[in-house]
GUGUTOR-717871 format. One record per residue: x, y, z of N, C-alpha, C in turn. Coordinates in steps of 0.05 Angstrom, whole numbers, plus 5000, padded with zeros to 4 digits. Layout:
<pts>
<pt <X,Y,Z>,<X,Y,Z>,<X,Y,Z>>;
...
</pts>
This chain:
<pts>
<pt <8539,8651,5399>,<8526,8674,5385>,<8541,8696,5413>>;
<pt <8555,8721,5406>,<8565,8739,5425>,<8548,8758,5438>>;
<pt <8564,8766,5463>,<8540,8784,5486>,<8523,8807,5469>>;
<pt <8537,8821,5450>,<8515,8837,5439>,<8491,8822,5421>>;
<pt <8494,8798,5405>,<8473,8788,5396>,<8451,8776,5422>>;
<pt <8470,8766,5439>,<8448,8754,5457>,<8429,8773,5465>>;
<pt <8445,8794,5476>,<8429,8823,5484>,<8400,8827,5468>>;
<pt <8407,8826,5446>,<8388,8834,5429>,<8366,8816,5422>>;
<pt <8377,8788,5428>,<8356,8771,5427>,<8345,8773,5454>>;
<pt <8346,8773,5477>,<8338,8774,5503>,<8316,8803,5498>>;
<pt <8321,8826,5499>,<8307,8852,5490>,<8286,8837,5470>>;
<pt <8287,8836,5446>,<8260,8826,5425>,<8243,8811,5440>>;
<pt <8254,8795,5461>,<8226,8778,5471>,<8220,8794,5503>>;
<pt <8219,8822,5509>,<8211,8835,5519>,<8194,8855,5512>>;
<pt <8167,8857,5530>,<8148,8877,5526>,<8162,8907,5537>>;
<pt <8181,8904,5552>,<8192,8933,5563>,<8222,8920,5568>>;
<pt <8236,8938,5566>,<8273,8931,5573>,<8278,8932,5603>>;
<pt <8261,8913,5619>,<8263,8919,5650>,<8267,8887,5667>>;
<pt <8274,8889,5686>,<8273,8859,5710>,<8260,8866,5728>>;
<pt <8246,8853,5738>,<8235,8849,5769>,<8254,8842,5786>>;
<pt <8270,8854,5801>,<8291,8852,5815>,<8288,8827,5839>>;
<pt <8304,8817,5838>,<8311,8798,5860>,<8309,8804,5889>>;
<pt <8290,8800,5904>,<8291,8811,5930>,<8283,8791,5952>>;
<pt <8298,8793,5973>,<8298,8769,5995>,<8277,8779,6008>>;
<pt <8268,8749,6005>,<8243,8739,6020>,<8211,8750,6009>>;
<pt <8220,8759,5984>,<8196,8776,5966>,<8186,8759,5940>>;
<pt <8213,8753,5935>,<8213,8739,5903>,<8207,8706,5900>>;
<pt <8188,8697,5894>,<8191,8675,5888>,<8184,8660,5866>>;
<pt <8175,8637,5857>,<8167,8624,5832>,<8143,8637,5818>>;
<pt <8116,8646,5835>,<8096,8655,5822>,<8096,8686,5813>>;
<pt <8119,8707,5828>,<8125,8725,5814>,<8145,8730,5797>>;
<pt <8163,8703,5798>,<8182,8704,5773>,<8167,8692,5743>>;
<pt <8147,8678,5751>,<8127,8670,5724>,<8110,8693,5721>>;
<pt <8103,8707,5728>,<8075,8728,5727>,<8100,8753,5712>>;
<pt <8119,8753,5727>,<8141,8771,5713>,<8136,8763,5680>>;
<pt <8150,8741,5680>,<8169,8735,5650>,<8138,8729,5627>>;
<pt <8113,8719,5638>,<8091,8718,5621>,<8082,8747,5615>>;
<pt <8089,8764,5631>,<8075,8795,5630>,<8090,8806,5604>>;
<pt <8123,8802,5602>,<8143,8805,5583>,<8166,8820,5592>>;
<pt <8173,8816,5624>,<8201,8828,5639>,<8214,8803,5645>>;
<pt <8232,8814,5647>,<8253,8792,5665>,<8245,8787,5690>>;
<pt <8240,8766,5699>,<8237,8755,5724>,<8260,8742,5744>>;
<pt <8263,8752,5761>,<8281,8740,5776>,<8277,8739,5806>>;
<pt <8301,8717,5823>,<8301,8710,5854>,<8320,8703,5861>>;
<pt <8322,8707,5888>,<8353,8696,5904>,<8343,8667,5910>>;
<pt <8367,8657,5908>,<8368,8623,5913>,<8358,8621,5937>>;
<pt <8372,8641,5957>,<8366,8631,5984>,<8341,8639,6000>>;
<pt <8318,8649,5976>,<8292,8652,5983>,<8280,8622,5991>>;
<pt <8291,8601,5976>,<8279,8574,5976>,<8296,8563,6000>>;
<pt <8273,8558,6021>,<8289,8540,6047>,<8307,8524,6050>>;
<pt <8314,8506,6027>,<8327,8484,6027>,<8333,8479,5993>>;
<pt <8357,8462,5988>,<8358,8459,5955>,<8335,8440,5944>>;
<pt <8323,8423,5960>,<8304,8407,5947>,<8278,8432,5943>>;
<pt <8272,8450,5955>,<8253,8471,5951>,<8263,8488,5925>>;
<pt <8297,8491,5924>,<8301,8506,5904>,<8297,8493,5876>>;
<pt <8303,8464,5873>,<8297,8450,5854>,<8273,8447,5844>>;
<pt <8254,8442,5865>,<8225,8447,5856>,<8222,8475,5839>>;
<pt <8231,8498,5855>,<8226,8518,5848>,<8237,8527,5815>>;
<pt <8261,8512,5814>,<8270,8521,5791>,<8256,8504,5769>>;
<pt <8250,8478,5768>,<8234,8465,5752>,<8212,8476,5740>>;
<pt <8194,8486,5766>,<8173,8496,5751>,<8175,8521,5736>>;
<pt <8187,8536,5746>,<8204,8560,5730>,<8207,8560,5702>>;
<pt <8223,8542,5701>,<8237,8534,5672>,<8215,8522,5649>>;
<pt <8194,8502,5666>,<8169,8494,5650>,<8152,8517,5646>>;
<pt <8148,8534,5663>,<8130,8552,5652>,<8137,8573,5637>>;
<pt <8164,8578,5642>,<8169,8599,5627>,<8188,8597,5596>>;
<pt <8185,8575,5595>,<8194,8564,5568>,<8192,8579,5536>>;
<pt <8175,8587,5538>,<8171,8603,5515>,<8160,8634,5524>>;
<pt <8167,8644,5542>,<8167,8673,5544>,<8186,8687,5556>>;
<pt <8193,8708,5566>,<8213,8722,5569>,<8235,8709,5588>>;
<pt <8259,8718,5584>,<8279,8708,5602>,<8272,8704,5629>>;
<pt <8285,8689,5648>,<8285,8687,5672>,<8320,8684,5688>>;
<pt <8320,8694,5708>,<8348,8697,5724>,<8348,8684,5751>>;
<pt <8369,8679,5763>,<8368,8670,5787>,<8390,8693,5801>>;
<pt <8390,8696,5828>,<8406,8715,5842>,<8422,8698,5862>>;
<pt <8448,8693,5857>,<8467,8678,5879>,<8486,8694,5892>>;
<pt <8485,8686,5910>,<8503,8700,5934>,<8529,8681,5926>>;
<pt <8555,8699,5922>,<8573,8682,5917>,<8599,8684,5936>>;
<pt <8593,8699,5959>,<8614,8705,5979>,<8629,8675,5981>>;
<pt <8658,8680,5994>,<8665,8656,6008>,<8651,8646,6030>>;
<pt <8635,8661,6047>,<8620,8650,6070>,<8595,8639,6064>>;
<pt <8587,8643,6041>,<8559,8631,6036>,<8564,8603,6043>>;
<pt <8539,8593,6068>,<8539,8557,6068>,<8528,8548,6045>>;
<pt <8508,8563,6034>,<8495,8547,6007>,<8499,8548,5978>>;
<pt <8527,8564,5981>,<8538,8564,5950>,<8534,8541,5934>>;
<pt <8551,8516,5942>,<8555,8493,5925>,<8528,8486,5919>>;
<pt <8511,8476,5936>,<8487,8462,5934>,<8469,8486,5912>>;
<pt <8469,8504,5918>,<8452,8524,5906>,<8467,8527,5876>>;
<pt <8496,8533,5870>,<8501,8535,5851>,<8494,8508,5827>>;
<pt <8504,8486,5844>,<8493,8457,5829>,<8470,8456,5812>>;
<pt <8448,8466,5832>,<8422,8465,5824>,<8419,8487,5800>>;
<pt <8426,8510,5804>,<8432,8532,5778>,<8439,8511,5751>>;
<pt <8463,8509,5756>,<8476,8487,5727>,<8466,8464,5718>>;
<pt <8440,8460,5735>,<8425,8439,5726>,<8403,8444,5707>>;
<pt <8390,8476,5726>,<8371,8482,5709>,<8372,8502,5688>>;
<pt <8401,8514,5680>,<8408,8532,5667>,<8401,8555,5657>>;
<pt <8391,8575,5680>,<8380,8598,5677>,<8393,8616,5655>>;
<pt <8379,8630,5638>,<8395,8649,5615>,<8414,8672,5627>>;
<pt <8405,8680,5653>,<8418,8695,5662>,<8425,8691,5698>>;
<pt <8447,8696,5705>,<8450,8691,5726>,<8469,8715,5744>>;
<pt <8455,8727,5764>,<8465,8754,5775>,<8475,8746,5804>>;
<pt <8504,8757,5800>,<8510,8746,5826>,<8516,8773,5854>>;
<pt <8519,8771,5871>,<8520,8787,5898>,<8542,8775,5918>>;
<pt <8549,8804,5930>,<8564,8793,5959>,<8592,8776,5950>>;
<pt <8604,8783,5926>,<8625,8773,5924>,<8633,8777,5891>>;
<pt <8655,8764,5885>,<8668,8764,5856>,<8653,8746,5838>>;
<pt <8642,8750,5816>,<8629,8736,5797>,<8651,8710,5781>>;
<pt <8675,8709,5791>,<8694,8697,5774>,<8692,8669,5790>>;
<pt <8671,8664,5806>,<8658,8638,5818>,<8644,8617,5804>>;
<pt <8636,8636,5778>,<8609,8618,5771>,<8614,8625,5741>>;
<pt <8632,8646,5731>,<8633,8657,5700>,<8640,8629,5689>>;
<pt <8661,8615,5686>,<8669,8593,5668>,<8645,8576,5665>>;
<pt <8636,8560,5689>,<8612,8545,5688>,<8586,8551,5671>>;
<pt <8577,8578,5679>,<8553,8598,5668>,<8554,8594,5645>>;
<pt <8585,8603,5625>,<8587,8607,5596>,<8596,8586,5593>>;
<pt <8592,8557,5603>,<8602,8532,5591>,<8571,8517,5574>>;
<pt <8545,8532,5591>,<8516,8521,5580>,<8510,8537,5567>>;
<pt <8518,8568,5559>,<8506,8587,5546>,<8500,8612,5562>>;
<pt <8500,8612,5586>,<8488,8630,5602>,<8505,8659,5605>>;
<pt <8496,8684,5614>,<8509,8707,5617>,<8507,8711,5650>>;
<pt <8526,8723,5659>,<8534,8727,5687>,<8532,8757,5684>>;
<pt <8522,8770,5705>,<8514,8798,5713>,<8518,8798,5739>>;
<pt <8540,8822,5751>,<8549,8823,5776>,<8530,8847,5784>>;
<pt <8525,8844,5811>,<8509,8872,5828>,<8532,8883,5841>>;
<pt <8528,8912,5823>,<8550,8928,5849>,<8536,8949,5850>>;
<pt <8554,8962,5869>,<8538,8992,5882>,<8559,9012,5875>>;
<pt <8586,9015,5871>,<8603,9032,5870>,<8624,9025,5846>>;
<pt <8641,9050,5840>,<8654,9046,5815>,<8677,9031,5819>>;
<pt <8687,9022,5837>,<8712,9004,5846>,<8699,8972,5843>>;
<pt <8676,8970,5852>,<8662,8939,5845>,<8657,8936,5824>>;
<pt <8649,8955,5811>,<8646,8950,5778>,<8666,8944,5765>>;
<pt <8696,8953,5772>,<8717,8956,5755>,<8725,8920,5760>>;
<pt <8723,8912,5785>,<8732,8890,5798>,<8708,8868,5788>>;
<pt <8690,8869,5779>,<8676,8853,5771>,<8679,8849,5740>>;
<pt <8687,8871,5726>,<8691,8868,5691>,<8714,8853,5691>>;
<pt <8739,8858,5713>,<8762,8845,5709>,<8759,8816,5717>>;
<pt <8737,8809,5733>,<8733,8781,5740>,<8713,8763,5718>>;
<pt <8708,8778,5700>,<8698,8769,5675>,<8665,8770,5667>>;
<pt <8652,8782,5686>,<8619,8788,5686>,<8613,8796,5657>>;
<pt <8595,8787,5650>,<8587,8796,5618>,<8568,8817,5620>>;
<pt <8556,8826,5643>,<8537,8854,5656>,<8540,8859,5678>>;
<pt <8536,8880,5683>,<8534,8895,5709>,<8504,8910,5720>>;
<pt <8502,8902,5743>,<8474,8912,5754>,<8485,8931,5769>>;
<pt <8485,8958,5766>,<8484,8982,5777>,<8460,8994,5797>>;
<pt <8470,8990,5823>,<8448,8992,5847>,<8454,9017,5852>>;
<pt <8438,9042,5848>,<8445,9072,5851>,<8427,9076,5879>>;
<pt <8434,9105,5883>,<8416,9114,5905>,<8384,9113,5899>>;
<pt <8375,9113,5927>,<8352,9111,5926>,<8333,9077,5917>>;
<pt <8352,9061,5916>,<8341,9031,5905>,<8330,9027,5940>>;
<pt <8323,9003,5931>,<8310,8991,5960>,<8332,8967,5967>>;
<pt <8332,8958,5991>,<8356,8939,6002>,<8376,8957,6003>>;
<pt <8398,8939,5995>,<8435,8952,6001>,<8431,8968,5972>>;
<pt <8430,8997,5978>,<8428,9018,5957>,<8459,9026,5960>>;
<pt <8464,9033,5931>,<8483,9048,5929>,<8484,9084,5931>>;
<pt <8501,9096,5936>,<8501,9123,5946>,<8510,9145,5923>>;
<pt <8511,9128,5891>,<8521,9142,5872>,<8496,9152,5860>>;
<pt <8485,9172,5850>,<8462,9179,5831>,<8470,9164,5804>>;
<pt <8449,9148,5795>,<8456,9138,5771>,<8457,9152,5746>>;
<pt <8453,9185,5750>,<8462,9197,5728>,<8492,9209,5725>>;
<pt <8504,9198,5755>,<8534,9199,5752>,<8544,9163,5748>>;
<pt <8531,9143,5759>,<8546,9124,5767>,<8546,9105,5729>>;
<pt <8524,9115,5711>,<8527,9097,5692>,<8547,9117,5669>>;
<pt <8546,9141,5672>,<8569,9147,5653>,<8592,9144,5659>>;
<pt <8601,9140,5687>,<8626,9137,5699>,<8634,9104,5690>>;
<pt <8618,9087,5690>,<8617,9056,5684>,<8620,9060,5651>>;
<pt <8608,9071,5645>,<8611,9071,5607>,<8641,9077,5599>>;
<pt <8650,9093,5615>,<8679,9105,5611>,<8701,9075,5608>>;
<pt <8693,9049,5622>,<8709,9024,5620>,<8696,9006,5609>>;
<pt <8666,9004,5611>,<8647,8980,5600>,<8630,8985,5576>>;
<pt <8631,8968,5559>,<8609,8975,5539>,<8597,8950,5541>>;
<pt <8597,8932,5558>,<8565,8912,5562>,<8549,8920,5573>>;
<pt <8524,8903,5568>,<8496,8909,5583>,<8501,8918,5612>>;
<pt <8487,8933,5616>,<8477,8945,5647>,<8445,8945,5652>>;
<pt <8445,8936,5679>,<8420,8932,5685>,<8420,8963,5713>>;
<pt <8402,8977,5713>,<8404,8995,5730>,<8379,9002,5748>>;
<pt <8388,8999,5774>,<8367,9002,5795>,<8371,9031,5815>>;
<pt <8352,9031,5821>,<8352,9060,5843>,<8321,9079,5833>>;
<pt <8306,9072,5848>,<8276,9082,5848>,<8263,9092,5813>>;
<pt <8268,9073,5806>,<8260,9066,5776>,<8227,9062,5780>>;
<pt <8202,9079,5780>,<8186,9064,5786>,<8166,9060,5757>>;
<pt <8166,9079,5740>,<8139,9086,5710>,<8160,9073,5694>>;
<pt <8144,9075,5665>,<8153,9066,5638>,<8174,9092,5634>>;
<pt <8163,9114,5643>,<8184,9138,5631>,<8219,9133,5643>>;
<pt <8217,9126,5676>,<8245,9120,5686>,<8252,9102,5667>>;
<pt <8238,9079,5662>,<8254,9050,5647>,<8270,9062,5616>>;
<pt <8254,9087,5602>,<8261,9094,5586>,<8292,9104,5586>>;
<pt <8285,9127,5610>,<8310,9152,5621>,<8330,9126,5622>>;
<pt <8331,9109,5638>,<8352,9089,5636>,<8365,9082,5612>>;
<pt <8348,9076,5596>,<8366,9072,5568>,<8376,9089,5553>>;
<pt <8368,9118,5556>,<8373,9141,5543>,<8404,9148,5557>>;
<pt <8405,9140,5590>,<8433,9147,5602>,<8445,9130,5596>>;
<pt <8439,9109,5577>,<8464,9085,5573>,<8462,9060,5583>>;
<pt <8437,9056,5600>,<8435,9027,5614>,<8417,9014,5593>>;
<pt <8420,8984,5587>,<8398,8962,5574>,<8376,8958,5584>>;
<pt <8372,8962,5608>,<8352,8947,5629>,<8350,8966,5647>>;
<pt <8322,8967,5661>,<8315,8981,5683>,<8313,8959,5704>>;
<pt <8316,8972,5730>,<8318,8938,5747>,<8301,8946,5770>>;
<pt <8278,8943,5776>,<8254,8951,5792>,<8241,8931,5812>>;
<pt <8248,8936,5833>,<8236,8917,5850>,<8217,8927,5872>>;
<pt <8213,8951,5881>,<8195,8958,5908>,<8170,8951,5900>>;
<pt <8165,8965,5878>,<8135,8959,5867>,<8124,8928,5861>>;
<pt <8143,8913,5866>,<8130,8884,5859>,<8132,8871,5885>>;
<pt <8133,8886,5900>,<8128,8878,5929>,<8101,8882,5931>>;
<pt <8089,8899,5923>,<8058,8902,5926>,<8044,8892,5911>>;
<pt <8053,8867,5903>,<8036,8849,5883>,<8020,8821,5888>>;
<pt <8001,8818,5879>,<7990,8794,5889>,<8007,8764,5892>>;
<pt <8026,8766,5871>,<8043,8741,5873>,<8067,8740,5886>>;
<pt <8076,8765,5900>,<8096,8766,5911>,<8101,8746,5947>>;
<pt <8118,8738,5952>,<8118,8727,5985>,<8115,8741,6006>>;
<pt <8108,8772,6007>,<8111,8790,6022>,<8082,8790,6040>>;
<pt <8091,8788,6063>,<8060,8788,6082>,<8046,8812,6082>>;
<pt <8020,8808,6076>,<8000,8823,6069>,<8004,8855,6086>>;
<pt <8007,8855,6109>,<8025,8883,6121>,<8035,8896,6105>>;
<pt <8063,8879,6102>,<8082,8895,6083>,<8074,8909,6058>>;
<pt <8053,8897,6047>,<8040,8911,6019>,<8025,8939,6030>>;
<pt <8011,8932,6047>,<7988,8951,6057>,<8012,8973,6066>>;
<pt <8029,8973,6085>,<8050,8995,6093>,<8058,9009,6066>>;
<pt <8071,8987,6036>,<8084,9005,6022>,<8055,9021,6003>>;
<pt <8036,9017,6003>,<8010,9033,5989>,<8014,9057,6010>>;
<pt <8012,9061,6036>,<8011,9083,6053>,<8033,9099,6056>>;
<pt <8054,9087,6045>,<8081,9102,6049>,<8090,9120,6027>>;
<pt <8110,9135,6035>,<8122,9163,6011>,<8148,9165,6020>>;
<pt <8164,9174,6004>,<8190,9180,6006>,<8205,9190,6037>>;
<pt <8187,9205,6051>,<8190,9211,6079>,<8191,9188,6101>>;
<pt <8181,9164,6087>,<8179,9137,6101>,<8206,9124,6102>>;
<pt <8219,9128,6078>,<8243,9117,6072>,<8270,9120,6091>>;
<pt <8284,9105,6102>,<8309,9105,6124>,<8331,9094,6112>>;
<pt <8356,9111,6099>,<8386,9095,6093>,<8402,9093,6116>>;
<pt <8400,9069,6131>,<8416,9065,6147>,<8432,9036,6145>>;
<pt <8457,9036,6163>,<8470,9012,6164>,<8465,8993,6192>>;
<pt <8444,9009,6201>,<8437,8997,6235>,<8437,8967,6234>>;
<pt <8421,8957,6212>,<8406,8933,6213>,<8424,8905,6202>>;
<pt <8448,8917,6183>,<8460,8895,6163>,<8486,8904,6164>>;
<pt <8498,8924,6184>,<8529,8933,6177>,<8538,8950,6152>>;
<pt <8521,8953,6134>,<8521,8969,6110>,<8493,8979,6100>>;
<pt <8498,9009,6087>,<8474,9023,6087>,<8450,9009,6071>>;
<pt <8423,9008,6080>,<8402,8995,6061>,<8375,9017,6078>>;
<pt <8358,9018,6058>,<8339,9030,6053>,<8303,9011,6065>>;
<pt <8302,9021,6087>,<8282,9008,6101>,<8254,9028,6106>>;
<pt <8236,9016,6118>,<8209,9033,6121>,<8207,9041,6146>>;
<pt <8207,9071,6155>,<8205,9081,6184>,<8184,9064,6198>>;
<pt <8161,9061,6187>,<8135,9054,6204>,<8137,9022,6211>>;
<pt <8161,9003,6195>,<8168,8983,6204>,<8185,8976,6224>>;
<pt <8207,8993,6229>,<8223,8996,6249>,<8209,9009,6268>>;
<pt <8188,9030,6271>,<8172,9035,6296>,<8154,9011,6304>>;
<pt <8148,8994,6285>,<8124,8976,6297>,<8155,8950,6311>>;
<pt <8175,8951,6307>,<8190,8931,6318>,<8197,8940,6346>>;
<pt <8187,8966,6354>,<8196,8984,6378>,<8221,8997,6378>>;
<pt <8232,9002,6355>,<8255,9021,6356>,<8246,9049,6344>>;
<pt <8262,9063,6347>,<8255,9094,6336>,<8280,9099,6317>>;
<pt <8266,9103,6299>,<8282,9107,6275>,<8302,9130,6272>>;
<pt <8291,9151,6281>,<8310,9175,6282>,<8332,9175,6310>>;
<pt <8336,9157,6319>,<8355,9147,6341>,<8362,9120,6342>>;
<pt <8379,9115,6313>,<8390,9087,6315>,<8427,9093,6308>>;
<pt <8433,9077,6318>,<8467,9074,6321>,<8474,9074,6289>>;
<pt <8490,9087,6280>,<8496,9090,6252>,<8527,9080,6241>>;
<pt <8540,9065,6255>,<8565,9052,6252>,<8564,9021,6264>>;
<pt <8571,9007,6248>,<8566,8976,6252>,<8538,8959,6250>>;
<pt <8542,8929,6254>,<8517,8915,6259>,<8502,8920,6292>>;
<pt <8492,8934,6297>,<8482,8933,6320>,<8453,8924,6327>>;
<pt <8432,8919,6312>,<8410,8909,6319>,<8412,8878,6334>>;
<pt <8407,8880,6356>,<8405,8857,6370>,<8368,8848,6366>>;
<pt <8364,8824,6348>,<8330,8817,6352>,<8323,8811,6370>>;
<pt <8299,8817,6377>,<8277,8803,6407>,<8256,8793,6392>>;
<pt <8258,8765,6403>,<8234,8751,6400>,<8244,8743,6369>>;
<pt <8215,8745,6352>,<8220,8739,6321>,<8221,8765,6300>>;
<pt <8227,8785,6313>,<8236,8806,6305>,<8261,8808,6288>>;
<pt <8267,8809,6258>,<8288,8805,6248>,<8291,8827,6223>>;
<pt <8311,8842,6216>,<8310,8858,6195>,<8302,8836,6172>>;
<pt <8297,8852,6152>,<8285,8838,6121>,<8264,8824,6130>>;
<pt <8256,8806,6154>,<8230,8800,6157>,<8212,8808,6172>>;
<pt <8215,8827,6187>,<8204,8838,6200>,<8207,8870,6201>>;
<pt <8225,8876,6193>,<8236,8912,6186>,<8242,8908,6161>>;
<pt <8222,8917,6136>,<8219,8913,6120>,<8231,8944,6100>>;
<pt <8240,8931,6072>,<8258,8947,6056>,<8240,8959,6036>>;
<pt <8254,8985,6031>,<8231,9003,6006>,<8251,9017,5999>>;
<pt <8245,9025,5970>,<8267,9038,5953>,<8246,9070,5957>>;
<pt <8262,9096,5945>,<8250,9119,5951>,<8228,9123,5927>>;
<pt <8223,9105,5915>,<8201,9107,5892>,<8173,9094,5899>>;
<pt <8170,9095,5928>,<8143,9078,5940>,<8122,9098,5929>>;
<pt <8125,9120,5937>,<8103,9140,5931>,<8083,9129,5904>>;
<pt <8094,9117,5885>,<8082,9104,5864>,<8060,9085,5867>>;
<pt <8062,9072,5889>,<8055,9044,5897>,<8024,9059,5913>>;
<pt <8001,9061,5895>,<7974,9071,5907>,<7962,9046,5913>>;
<pt <7961,9015,5899>,<7941,8995,5902>,<7960,8969,5904>>;
<pt <7951,8950,5908>,<7964,8922,5915>,<7956,8913,5880>>;
<pt <7966,8914,5868>,<7960,8901,5833>,<7977,8873,5828>>;
<pt <7969,8863,5806>,<7978,8843,5793>,<8004,8849,5784>>;
<pt <8021,8833,5777>,<8047,8837,5761>,<8043,8844,5732>>;
<pt <8021,8830,5729>,<8007,8835,5696>,<7997,8862,5695>>;
<pt <7984,8875,5708>,<7980,8906,5708>,<8001,8917,5710>>;
<pt <8016,8915,5731>,<8042,8934,5731>,<8062,8941,5707>>;
<pt <8064,8909,5698>,<8080,8910,5671>,<8065,8919,5648>>;
<pt <8042,8923,5640>,<8026,8931,5619>,<8027,8964,5628>>;
<pt <8030,8972,5657>,<8030,9003,5653>,<8060,9010,5649>>;
<pt <8074,8994,5659>,<8104,9002,5645>,<8107,9002,5613>>;
<pt <8093,8986,5599>,<8097,8983,5570>,<8081,9008,5563>>;
<pt <8064,9013,5568>,<8050,9039,5558>,<8063,9062,5564>>;
<pt <8070,9069,5588>,<8089,9090,5593>,<8117,9093,5580>>;
<pt <8119,9069,5580>,<8149,9069,5563>,<8147,9077,5534>>;
<pt <8127,9064,5522>,<8125,9075,5494>,<8117,9103,5483>>;
<pt <8097,9113,5504>,<8100,9143,5498>,<8120,9156,5504>>;
<pt <8130,9154,5523>,<8155,9161,5527>,<8178,9167,5511>>;
<pt <8172,9141,5495>,<8195,9134,5462>,<8187,9158,5446>>;
<pt <8167,9164,5442>,<8155,9190,5422>,<8155,9211,5429>>;
<pt <8166,9222,5454>,<8174,9243,5465>,<8191,9252,5452>>;
<pt <8188,9283,5442>,<8216,9293,5438>,<8238,9305,5457>>;
</pts>
């Protein structure tokens, strides 16, 4: 089956063409399974499992519980410096997810072996040059991370990003960047993407791995509470200002070049300084993944009927 046919088959199994994006320290098997059962693609980073034995157990459970529902995906760090790549990738090959999302490196490291079992490789990119490199490396699809996304956001507006990529790539695209509702999912399609890539609102679910304080902070936050800064990881990422203050730092006076933050005690970026996208205002309560997806589907179908 060629890629367009695979894409059509995947979308036919979804209630709405959306992905619960893989989020570091947030996405685990409960969230993946809930997303797939609700009718969207569930995903998680392999590094969220503390070791390869835990990863094996997670993948076995996800495979078994999602066999008859929507597809699931794993997110794999493919950079040459990743100490877990070999073990994690071996585990991925054992359980054969339909979709492998690569980050922080060339998808060429995994393309041949994922294709050998019939899977699709999507490369996570946040710029046009990286998108071109991923296509040249053999990626089947692209995950375009635009401005406003949680985590390591891009700087390009989705309205510029998708058309630019469509000039040289006609394969499947997942689009991320402050997409919060079903109308936004439909807008991503109209723009030229095939799936919306949503993260922040799934942090504030009963199935996520996020601590309760993180979920509560999201409910209370709006776009003014989001700061894009390279201070914590060396590259621009969106973080919640209240979590920065809780760590004893002033979000208005952070160093803006290089990896400057030296953690004290147990405070760590991502673990205690929390990320969120600009669409955080839409989170008004802690809900189940099924509730969120049902609302997405309702809003999506309503948007389809609008002229």
